[in-house]
PLY file of the C-alpha trace (Angstrom):
ply
format ascii 1.0
element vertex 431
property float x
property float y
property float z
element edge 430
property int vertex1
property int vertex2
end_header
0.00 0.00 0.00
3.02 2.29 0.51
3.20 2.88 -3.26
-0.42 3.93 -3.56
-2.53 6.80 -2.27
-5.82 4.92 -2.13
-7.49 1.52 -2.54
-8.45 2.25 -6.16
-4.79 2.62 -7.20
-3.93 -0.58 -5.35
-6.87 -2.49 -6.81
-6.02 -1.38 -10.33
-2.35 -2.34 -9.96
-3.21 -5.76 -8.57
-4.69 -6.71 -11.92
-1.15 -6.50 -13.32
-0.15 -8.81 -10.45
-2.95 -11.15 -11.57
-2.47 -11.36 -15.35
1.33 -11.29 -15.30
1.25 -14.90 -14.10
0.05 -15.82 -17.60
2.58 -13.55 -19.31
5.47 -14.96 -17.29
4.77 -18.63 -16.56
2.98 -19.43 -19.83
3.70 -16.92 -22.62
7.38 -16.27 -21.88
8.28 -19.34 -19.85
6.82 -22.83 -19.99
4.64 -22.68 -23.10
7.54 -22.16 -25.58
9.53 -24.93 -23.86
6.61 -27.37 -23.67
5.50 -26.50 -27.21
8.95 -27.34 -28.62
9.79 -30.38 -26.47
6.37 -31.94 -25.71
3.61 -30.80 -28.06
5.94 -30.57 -31.13
8.18 -33.46 -30.15
10.51 -34.65 -32.91
10.21 -31.61 -35.21
13.07 -29.37 -36.41
13.68 -26.33 -34.20
12.96 -23.85 -37.00
9.68 -25.64 -37.79
8.43 -25.50 -34.19
9.52 -21.85 -33.94
7.48 -21.09 -37.05
4.40 -22.80 -35.55
4.83 -20.92 -32.27
5.07 -17.68 -34.22
1.84 -18.56 -36.05
0.04 -19.19 -32.74
1.14 -15.82 -31.34
0.19 -14.08 -34.58
-3.27 -15.69 -34.70
-3.99 -14.49 -31.17
-2.80 -11.01 -32.09
-5.02 -10.94 -35.17
-8.14 -11.87 -33.20
-7.55 -9.17 -30.57
-6.64 -6.61 -33.23
-9.94 -7.17 -34.99
-11.94 -6.89 -31.76
-10.09 -4.13 -29.94
-11.49 -0.91 -31.47
-15.10 -2.11 -31.39
-14.82 -3.37 -27.81
-13.31 -0.07 -26.72
-16.07 1.92 -28.37
-18.77 -0.27 -26.78
-17.19 0.10 -23.35
-17.11 3.90 -23.56
-20.64 4.14 -24.91
-22.21 1.90 -22.28
-19.69 2.22 -19.41
-19.00 -1.52 -19.38
-15.22 -1.45 -18.93
-15.06 -3.62 -15.81
-17.69 -6.09 -17.04
-15.85 -6.78 -20.29
-12.47 -6.87 -18.50
-13.90 -9.54 -16.20
-15.13 -11.62 -19.14
-11.74 -11.61 -20.85
-9.83 -12.19 -17.61
-11.75 -15.36 -16.80
-11.58 -16.54 -20.42
-7.81 -16.33 -20.07
-7.73 -17.98 -16.64
-9.85 -20.93 -17.77
-7.76 -21.35 -20.94
-4.58 -21.43 -18.87
-5.99 -24.27 -16.79
-7.19 -26.09 -19.93
-3.58 -26.47 -21.13
-3.27 -29.16 -18.42
-5.52 -31.40 -20.53
-3.58 -31.20 -23.84
-1.73 -34.44 -24.53
1.79 -34.95 -25.91
2.12 -34.33 -29.66
-1.12 -32.34 -29.92
0.56 -29.10 -30.99
-2.54 -27.83 -32.82
-4.82 -28.20 -29.79
-2.15 -26.60 -27.61
-1.98 -23.69 -30.05
-5.77 -23.25 -30.06
-6.03 -23.20 -26.26
-3.03 -20.86 -26.07
-4.67 -18.50 -28.58
-7.83 -18.42 -26.44
-5.77 -17.61 -23.34
-3.82 -14.90 -25.14
-7.06 -13.35 -26.42
-8.30 -13.24 -22.83
-5.03 -11.72 -21.65
-4.80 -9.08 -24.38
-8.51 -8.31 -24.50
-8.65 -7.58 -20.77
-5.73 -5.15 -21.06
-7.76 -2.84 -23.32
-10.13 -2.13 -20.46
-7.47 -2.27 -17.76
-5.46 0.44 -19.56
-8.54 2.55 -20.27
-9.50 2.72 -16.58
-6.20 4.38 -15.62
-6.88 8.02 -16.62
-10.45 7.88 -15.31
-9.51 7.82 -11.61
-5.82 8.84 -11.41
-4.70 12.49 -11.46
-2.54 13.43 -14.45
0.54 14.12 -12.33
0.31 10.57 -10.90
-0.26 8.70 -14.16
3.40 8.01 -15.00
4.07 6.63 -11.54
0.87 4.59 -11.11
1.27 3.14 -14.60
4.84 2.10 -13.80
3.81 0.80 -10.36
1.28 -1.45 -12.07
4.01 -3.00 -14.18
6.18 -3.34 -11.06
3.40 -5.22 -9.29
3.13 -7.42 -12.36
6.82 -8.25 -12.24
6.65 -9.09 -8.54
3.41 -11.10 -8.65
4.23 -12.92 -11.87
7.76 -13.53 -10.61
6.66 -15.00 -7.28
4.33 -17.53 -8.88
6.91 -18.29 -11.56
9.51 -18.91 -8.83
7.19 -21.46 -7.22
6.50 -23.08 -10.59
10.20 -23.28 -11.45
10.89 -24.89 -8.08
8.19 -27.46 -8.84
9.82 -28.37 -12.17
13.36 -28.55 -10.76
12.35 -30.71 -7.79
8.95 -32.28 -8.55
9.28 -35.00 -5.88
9.47 -32.31 -3.19
5.95 -31.27 -4.17
4.65 -34.82 -4.48
4.75 -34.78 -8.30
5.91 -37.55 -10.62
8.21 -35.56 -12.90
8.97 -32.16 -14.42
6.33 -32.64 -17.13
3.58 -33.03 -14.55
4.96 -30.02 -12.68
4.66 -27.86 -15.79
1.08 -28.98 -16.36
0.19 -28.22 -12.71
1.81 -24.82 -13.22
-0.72 -24.07 -15.97
-3.51 -24.72 -13.46
-1.86 -22.51 -10.84
-1.77 -19.62 -13.32
-5.52 -19.84 -13.88
-6.26 -19.88 -10.15
-3.86 -16.99 -9.44
-5.29 -14.90 -12.29
-8.88 -15.53 -11.23
-8.36 -14.72 -7.54
-6.35 -11.51 -8.04
-8.80 -10.17 -10.62
-11.27 -9.60 -7.79
-9.63 -6.40 -6.38
-10.06 -4.44 -9.62
-13.71 -5.51 -9.72
-14.33 -4.47 -6.09
-12.05 -1.45 -5.55
-11.78 0.53 -8.79
-14.61 2.99 -9.47
-16.25 3.30 -12.86
-18.56 6.14 -13.83
-22.12 5.02 -14.42
-24.02 6.15 -17.52
-26.62 8.89 -16.98
-29.30 6.45 -18.07
-29.43 2.68 -18.31
-28.13 1.38 -21.64
-28.77 -2.15 -22.86
-26.00 -4.26 -24.32
-27.68 -4.09 -27.75
-27.80 -0.28 -27.56
-24.16 -0.23 -26.47
-23.21 -2.34 -29.50
-25.13 -0.05 -31.89
-23.65 3.04 -30.29
-20.22 1.47 -30.27
-20.38 0.73 -33.99
-21.33 4.34 -34.72
-18.60 5.61 -32.41
-16.06 3.28 -34.01
-16.67 4.89 -37.39
-16.16 8.34 -35.87
-12.99 7.19 -34.12
-11.41 6.10 -37.41
-12.07 9.59 -38.67
-10.68 11.21 -35.52
-7.46 9.21 -35.45
-6.87 9.97 -39.11
-7.11 13.70 -38.38
-5.27 13.78 -35.01
-1.74 13.89 -36.38
0.10 13.52 -33.07
-1.87 10.46 -31.95
-1.49 8.91 -35.39
2.28 9.51 -35.34
2.67 8.12 -31.82
0.66 5.01 -32.67
2.84 4.37 -35.71
6.00 4.68 -33.58
4.52 2.53 -30.83
3.48 -0.13 -33.33
7.08 -0.52 -34.47
9.06 -0.47 -31.23
6.55 -2.42 -29.15
6.64 -5.06 -31.90
10.27 -5.64 -31.00
9.57 -5.65 -27.25
6.69 -8.14 -27.45
8.53 -10.41 -29.88
11.48 -10.64 -27.50
9.12 -11.42 -24.59
7.37 -14.22 -26.44
10.23 -15.70 -28.46
13.34 -15.28 -26.26
13.17 -18.74 -24.69
12.47 -20.36 -28.06
15.49 -18.51 -29.53
17.76 -19.60 -26.70
16.74 -23.24 -27.17
17.23 -22.95 -30.92
20.88 -21.94 -30.51
21.57 -24.77 -28.05
21.02 -23.41 -24.53
19.39 -25.57 -21.86
15.76 -24.80 -21.07
16.59 -24.70 -17.34
19.12 -21.89 -17.94
16.57 -19.93 -19.94
13.84 -20.29 -17.32
16.19 -19.05 -14.59
17.06 -16.07 -16.80
13.37 -15.21 -17.04
13.16 -15.22 -13.25
16.04 -12.77 -13.16
14.17 -10.44 -15.53
11.08 -10.55 -13.30
12.83 -9.61 -10.08
15.10 -7.01 -11.68
12.05 -5.60 -13.43
10.11 -4.99 -10.19
12.25 -2.14 -8.76
13.34 -0.91 -12.18
9.76 -0.34 -13.36
9.22 1.92 -10.34
12.51 3.72 -11.04
11.46 4.22 -14.66
8.19 5.73 -13.45
10.13 8.26 -11.38
12.43 8.86 -14.35
9.40 9.67 -16.47
8.33 12.25 -13.90
11.82 13.83 -13.90
12.86 13.90 -17.58
9.57 13.11 -19.32
8.01 9.92 -20.63
9.20 10.44 -24.20
12.90 10.78 -23.29
12.67 7.76 -21.01
11.14 5.67 -23.82
14.10 6.63 -26.04
16.44 5.18 -23.40
14.44 1.95 -23.43
14.53 1.71 -27.25
18.31 2.21 -27.30
18.82 -0.52 -24.71
16.63 -2.97 -26.63
18.54 -2.32 -29.84
21.79 -3.15 -28.06
20.18 -6.30 -26.63
19.25 -7.55 -30.11
22.72 -6.89 -31.51
24.28 -8.72 -28.56
21.85 -11.66 -28.87
22.84 -12.21 -32.52
26.44 -12.96 -31.49
25.68 -14.66 -28.17
27.61 -17.90 -27.54
27.44 -18.69 -23.80
24.65 -19.21 -21.27
26.04 -16.49 -18.98
25.35 -13.99 -21.76
21.67 -14.92 -21.70
21.68 -14.20 -17.95
23.32 -10.83 -18.57
20.78 -9.94 -21.24
17.99 -10.92 -18.84
19.28 -8.35 -16.34
19.56 -5.65 -18.99
16.04 -6.32 -20.28
14.74 -6.20 -16.71
16.07 -2.63 -16.43
13.83 -1.31 -19.21
11.04 -3.75 -20.14
8.43 -2.55 -17.66
9.46 1.07 -18.07
9.06 1.25 -21.84
5.63 -0.39 -21.62
4.40 1.70 -18.68
5.57 5.05 -20.01
4.17 4.34 -23.47
0.80 3.81 -21.81
1.05 6.98 -19.73
2.34 9.12 -22.60
-0.57 8.00 -24.75
-3.02 8.81 -21.95
-1.91 12.47 -22.21
-2.63 12.62 -25.93
-6.23 11.33 -25.93
-9.60 12.83 -24.86
-10.28 11.55 -21.33
-13.99 11.04 -22.00
-13.16 8.52 -24.75
-10.41 6.47 -23.11
-11.55 2.93 -23.92
-12.29 3.94 -27.50
-8.78 5.32 -28.01
-7.12 2.56 -25.98
-8.86 0.17 -28.34
-6.72 1.63 -31.11
-3.66 1.62 -28.87
-4.07 -2.10 -28.24
-5.02 -2.65 -31.89
-1.58 -1.43 -32.94
0.09 -3.41 -30.17
-1.60 -6.62 -31.28
-0.84 -6.04 -34.97
2.77 -5.77 -33.82
2.43 -9.19 -32.21
1.05 -10.48 -35.51
4.04 -9.41 -37.60
6.87 -9.69 -35.07
6.76 -13.45 -34.40
6.04 -14.16 -38.06
9.00 -11.98 -39.08
11.42 -13.80 -36.79
9.93 -17.21 -37.66
9.94 -16.76 -41.44
13.36 -15.11 -41.54
14.82 -17.96 -39.51
13.03 -20.60 -41.62
14.22 -19.11 -44.93
17.79 -18.45 -43.80
18.01 -21.70 -41.77
19.47 -19.54 -38.99
17.79 -18.48 -35.75
20.41 -15.75 -35.39
19.34 -14.10 -38.64
15.75 -14.34 -37.41
16.45 -12.47 -34.17
18.52 -9.86 -36.02
15.56 -8.96 -38.22
13.69 -7.22 -35.41
16.40 -4.57 -34.86
14.94 -2.51 -37.69
11.70 -2.14 -35.70
13.45 -0.34 -32.85
15.28 1.98 -35.24
12.17 2.98 -37.20
10.05 3.29 -34.05
12.58 5.61 -32.46
12.72 7.82 -35.55
8.94 8.28 -35.62
8.76 8.88 -31.86
11.21 11.76 -32.26
8.57 13.70 -34.17
5.81 13.22 -31.55
5.02 16.60 -29.90
3.24 16.01 -26.58
1.99 19.60 -26.16
0.56 19.66 -29.65
-1.17 16.34 -29.02
-2.80 17.70 -25.85
-4.06 20.74 -27.75
-5.56 18.50 -30.43
-7.34 16.38 -27.79
-8.73 19.46 -26.01
-10.00 20.88 -29.29
-11.75 17.60 -30.05
-13.53 17.71 -26.66
-14.57 21.36 -27.10
-15.73 20.96 -30.66
-16.82 17.36 -31.36
-17.49 18.08 -35.03
-18.19 15.40 -37.60
-14.94 14.75 -39.45
-15.03 13.80 -43.09
0 1
1 2
2 3
3 4
4 5
5 6
6 7
7 8
8 9
9 10
10 11
11 12
12 13
13 14
14 15
15 16
16 17
17 18
18 19
19 20
20 21
21 22
22 23
23 24
24 25
25 26
26 27
27 28
28 29
29 30
30 31
31 32
32 33
33 34
34 35
35 36
36 37
37 38
38 39
39 40
40 41
41 42
42 43
43 44
44 45
45 46
46 47
47 48
48 49
49 50
50 51
51 52
52 53
53 54
54 55
55 56
56 57
57 58
58 59
59 60
60 61
61 62
62 63
63 64
64 65
65 66
66 67
67 68
68 69
69 70
70 71
71 72
72 73
73 74
74 75
75 76
76 77
77 78
78 79
79 80
80 81
81 82
82 83
83 84
84 85
85 86
86 87
87 88
88 89
89 90
90 91
91 92
92 93
93 94
94 95
95 96
96 97
97 98
98 99
99 100
100 101
101 102
102 103
103 104
104 105
105 106
106 107
107 108
108 109
109 110
110 111
111 112
112 113
113 114
114 115
115 116
116 117
117 118
118 119
119 120
120 121
121 122
122 123
123 124
124 125
125 126
126 127
127 128
128 129
129 130
130 131
131 132
132 133
133 134
134 135
135 136
136 137
137 138
138 139
139 140
140 141
141 142
142 143
143 144
144 145
145 146
146 147
147 148
148 149
149 150
150 151
151 152
152 153
153 154
154 155
155 156
156 157
157 158
158 159
159 160
160 161
161 162
162 163
163 164
164 165
165 166
166 167
167 168
168 169
169 170
170 171
171 172
172 173
173 174
174 175
175 176
176 177
177 178
178 179
179 180
180 181
181 182
182 183
183 184
184 185
185 186
186 187
187 188
188 189
189 190
190 191
191 192
192 193
193 194
194 195
195 196
196 197
197 198
198 199
199 200
200 201
201 202
202 203
203 204
204 205
205 206
206 207
207 208
208 209
209 210
210 211
211 212
212 213
213 214
214 215
215 216
216 217
217 218
218 219
219 220
220 221
221 222
222 223
223 224
224 225
225 226
226 227
227 228
228 229
229 230
230 231
231 232
232 233
233 234
234 235
235 236
236 237
237 238
238 239
239 240
240 241
241 242
242 243
243 244
244 245
245 246
246 247
247 248
248 249
249 250
250 251
251 252
252 253
253 254
254 255
255 256
256 257
257 258
258 259
259 260
260 261
261 262
262 263
263 264
264 265
265 266
266 267
267 268
268 269
269 270
270 271
271 272
272 273
273 274
274 275
275 276
276 277
277 278
278 279
279 280
280 281
281 282
282 283
283 284
284 285
285 286
286 287
287 288
288 289
289 290
290 291
291 292
292 293
293 294
294 295
295 296
296 297
297 298
298 299
299 300
300 301
301 302
302 303
303 304
304 305
305 306
306 307
307 308
308 309
309 310
310 311
311 312
312 313
313 314
314 315
315 316
316 317
317 318
318 319
319 320
320 321
321 322
322 323
323 324
324 325
325 326
326 327
327 328
328 329
329 330
330 331
331 332
332 333
333 334
334 335
335 336
336 337
337 338
338 339
339 340
340 341
341 342
342 343
343 344
344 345
345 346
346 347
347 348
348 349
349 350
350 351
351 352
352 353
353 354
354 355
355 356
356 357
357 358
358 359
359 360
360 361
361 362
362 363
363 364
364 365
365 366
366 367
367 368
368 369
369 370
370 371
371 372
372 373
373 374
374 375
375 376
376 377
377 378
378 379
379 380
380 381
381 382
382 383
383 384
384 385
385 386
386 387
387 388
388 389
389 390
390 391
391 392
392 393
393 394
394 395
395 396
396 397
397 398
398 399
399 400
400 401
401 402
402 403
403 404
404 405
405 406
406 407
407 408
408 409
409 410
410 411
411 412
412 413
413 414
414 415
415 416
416 417
417 418
418 419
419 420
420 421
421 422
422 423
423 424
424 425
425 426
426 427
427 428
428 429
429 430
């Protein structure tokens, strides 16, 4: 509670604690390992990497198609928390369902994983959109970063328990490491479901002036979605930021989801890679908070530039990496900036959008983020498949950080705020 001024800030941040169990234990940790060694047993490493990339891209495509409409519906009918709850429990149940997928059934594993990722990503649209509705502007950078910090700590603690289960399954009364991994999938679903409750109970959401049915919300959302396309096209600063974000967050998310697969492809032990992920989680907890303070001191935009530069260096180092200790070192470096670049991107965007249309505009924010997840894993998978080299595959994402940084340079925060204020004052129909 020492990080937060009230129960609403704490309740909001605990949802990061909840869903990060899926991001850490499943998306970044055990799913890539289990997919390659258990569900795709006997296949070439580049082939299983390609299939994993397809699964991540399919999930991204589904969320990308839904995100703007869901955001518009939520704003029109004030249903943010209801829809967040639906997606959260879809993800939690899907995580537990992975326990049931048998060896060699890579397609079923991919389908269940896609459902879980849709739940994870879909809930974040409404989680993000709640932030500027109850937090003062001067606190947004810090609270946003504190949410990521809570995610690192919560996800890391459960992941630590799950790793211990796989390294010493007999201690926990389990038959082997494979059973421990499958039990870990169940633990993620339970953790996610339980810690979703605080955001439901503690975070306020403005009620509509009059009761609106779901059907009316859908109709209104469709009309609002059309207007939003027109707005975004005319709001130059938001459009420019979203283009920059789409590029650099592509690189960030691809590294999160494909790092373990890459390490295994170049010959590292899965146990070394899992321990490296733990390092990232626990380094990321304090560093996300520090990045939030840094955003308050030098500005969110400058801090994001620091994160982009670090990620570019990480990619260049990873291409030439030869030893397991280097993967540990890269895990520490990524932990310094991963939460910060995500948190400050979210808070910078919150300053550029009209605050009475947050879910609508965060729908587009997440739309771009999920399209990044579509192309990033496919880029690394296809490049590696064609070149027959996982190192060439990982190198291909460096261009995303360079182009994203160039576009971000031209984003003018003050101009963006003026555009948003003008839109609120004069909500004219844009052609």
